[in-house]
C-alpha distance (Angstrom), angle and dihedral (degrees) to the residues before:
residue distance angle dihedral
M1 . . .
S2 3.79 . .
T3 3.77 119.9 .
G4 3.80 95.5 175.7
T5 3.75 127.4 102.6
G6 3.80 94.4 -105.9
T7 3.76 126.8 142.4
G8 3.76 94.0 -95.5
T9 3.80 95.7 -83.1
G10 3.79 92.2 115.8
T11 3.79 94.1 -123.3
G12 3.80 95.8 111.5
Y13 3.78 94.0 -137.4
G14 3.81 97.2 66.1
G15 3.78 100.2 -112.1
P16 3.79 137.9 96.9
P17 3.82 119.9 -63.2
I18 3.80 117.5 -76.7
D19 3.79 126.6 -135.6
L20 3.81 103.3 -129.3
S21 3.80 93.4 -150.2
D22 3.83 89.4 57.1
L23 3.81 90.2 48.1
A24 3.82 92.5 49.3
L25 3.81 91.8 48.2
K26 3.80 91.2 49.0
I27 3.83 91.4 50.3
I28 3.81 92.6 48.6
T29 3.81 97.1 45.4
D30 3.82 103.7 34.6
P31 3.83 118.2 55.1
E32 3.82 90.8 -179.9
F33 3.79 89.3 58.6
V34 3.82 90.3 56.6
T35 3.81 89.4 54.1
R36 3.82 91.5 48.8
L37 3.81 89.8 46.0
K38 3.80 90.6 55.9
S39 3.80 95.2 45.1
N40 3.84 99.9 40.1
P41 3.82 112.6 7.5
R42 3.81 96.1 176.0
E43 3.81 93.7 56.6
A44 3.82 93.9 41.5
L45 3.80 92.9 49.9
G46 3.79 89.1 48.0
E47 3.82 88.6 61.5
V48 3.79 91.1 57.7
A49 3.80 95.5 40.6
K50 3.78 98.5 63.9
K51 3.78 115.7 152.6
P52 3.82 115.1 -105.5
L53 3.80 93.5 -119.5
E54 3.81 89.4 56.2
S55 3.78 97.8 43.9
D56 3.82 106.3 30.7
V57 3.80 111.8 69.8
W58 3.81 92.4 -177.8
I59 3.81 93.1 70.6
Y60 3.79 90.1 59.4
R61 3.81 93.0 43.5
I62 3.80 93.4 50.2
V63 3.80 91.8 51.1
V64 3.81 93.2 47.5
I65 3.82 92.6 46.8
S66 3.82 91.5 47.7
L67 3.80 92.6 50.4
G68 3.80 91.0 45.3
L69 3.81 91.3 51.8
T70 3.79 90.0 48.7
I71 3.81 90.2 53.2
L72 3.81 92.3 47.8
T73 3.80 92.2 47.0
T74 3.79 90.3 49.7
A75 3.81 91.2 50.0
V76 3.80 91.3 50.1
G77 3.81 89.2 48.0
F78 3.80 91.0 52.4
I79 3.79 91.5 50.3
Y80 3.81 92.9 46.9
I81 3.80 93.4 48.2
T82 3.80 92.7 45.9
L83 3.81 94.1 49.8
S84 3.80 100.1 39.7
A85 3.79 109.4 30.1
T86 3.74 126.2 82.0
S87 3.79 89.9 -140.3
K88 3.81 109.1 65.2
E89 3.81 96.0 -157.1
P90 3.83 115.9 98.0
P91 3.81 119.4 -137.3
A92 3.80 116.2 -86.8
G93 3.82 90.6 -124.8
L94 3.80 91.1 59.2
V95 3.79 90.9 49.8
A96 3.81 91.1 49.0
L97 3.80 92.3 48.1
G98 3.79 93.4 50.8
S99 3.80 93.8 43.7
G100 3.79 92.5 48.6
A101 3.80 92.6 49.5
I102 3.81 92.4 48.7
G103 3.81 91.2 48.8
A104 3.81 92.8 47.6
L105 3.81 92.3 48.4
A106 3.80 91.2 48.6
G107 3.80 90.0 49.7
L108 3.81 91.7 51.4
L109 3.79 95.7 46.5
A110 3.82 97.3 43.2
P111 3.81 114.2 90.2
S112 3.78 114.3 -109.0
P113 3.82 118.4 -115.7
A114 3.81 90.0 -119.7
S115 3.83 92.3 60.4
K116 3.82 94.7 58.1
S117 3.80 94.1 89.0
């Protein structure tokens, strides 16, 4: 039960949840962090409580690699179907899969409007 004045997230300081093992490691290894924690706890805790999409580059890489492999697999499927089948029209599901993967990859790699400033 949170009695703080947070934003309803239940953390008490108003930010995203904090992994206590990360906080303990930061306190043990960074004496400057302890000083910042004492002087401005909200800002110091915000450093530790970064969102996974902002701090973990592997999430982004895995998604991009997966979409890229989907696009390559779709392209190989198109080539195989075109060269080997008597009917030259690829299945609609294959077209949808390739188109969706290309659109998703373009959406991930394009800069967001909020980051222009």
